[in-house]
Steps between C-alpha positions, in 0.01 A plus 500: 500500500628845407446648848738252666763552230489879544502478880798267473716770342370822660758619748411663832724797579470597864487869599484634145438778413469579870503313832201274558425439131544158340551583131380239249779506239388369159838551332595130530216429254697696238787255541273212397391545138299178505294618800467847347357348182269279704368808683433682171329190357286472815401867474408450133275209597319723752451802273482369141119491498432821695491727191754745639601798288821584687725407791630781721814435704602700804865608517722318517441141599157508338684516168676165554198278434246755380678570172563133409135428585385779268724369221369146541141626494578719197382820669672831584689563823456826694780640716398649834802677643614718783461873444750655262598183314271514195599728210164578336183676618373322806241484771590441861348379823637555849434268791600460862769265621562388856739793536440771241352480153586392147391590150474271199445595137382358170509643149170667413459289186581164664140404577194589296139532612336162554818291488518213747835511680657244734735656756805290587763537770731271691348541845173605662555649845272788604367555147615861475694488174251263333208727601689801363557311173127425485428871542725578200320240286162643596613861441561403138158336473633147521348215695701314764447140390690365800823482692775240496790458741768238543480537879216609726556593864145436622568618856533858366146494350592673173248284317216686674615833354519349151144364512389862443625454143459130421430168670726325245812485720757221465806430715716208389647468851335606825665565835 
């Protein structure tokens, strides 16, 4: 089963990025091309019949599997990046973090009215960045078709925040 394979390579990094946090490091997946391909194939099997128009990946780890998934599905990939990283005309959305705030951006022509967009990222924690990405999609008139994450940290209840946008929420691994 894919969940056990992924859990078998995710590395716990204690006290990163600050004391008391156990960081779920997905970088060992990148060292295993066979597992990486298996993950993409599994994602394709989940989404191939959902009539998605686009996949949006959240910087930067959301690009790792979001873009290959979009290519396999034969649909465009949308970059959602931190403020100041995109070169063209963009829209932005700011959101609160545990300490402070952040802003993400998307090109204004990346999503068209009525397009069904799946939002992908590596990890669902509190749901802040994924909710902000959903706001960008909706500002352009797009529909949030769902969310996909490699890892979900259920104890942080981020899934509840995302249900405001879609009930189609998939985590390949849950802690």
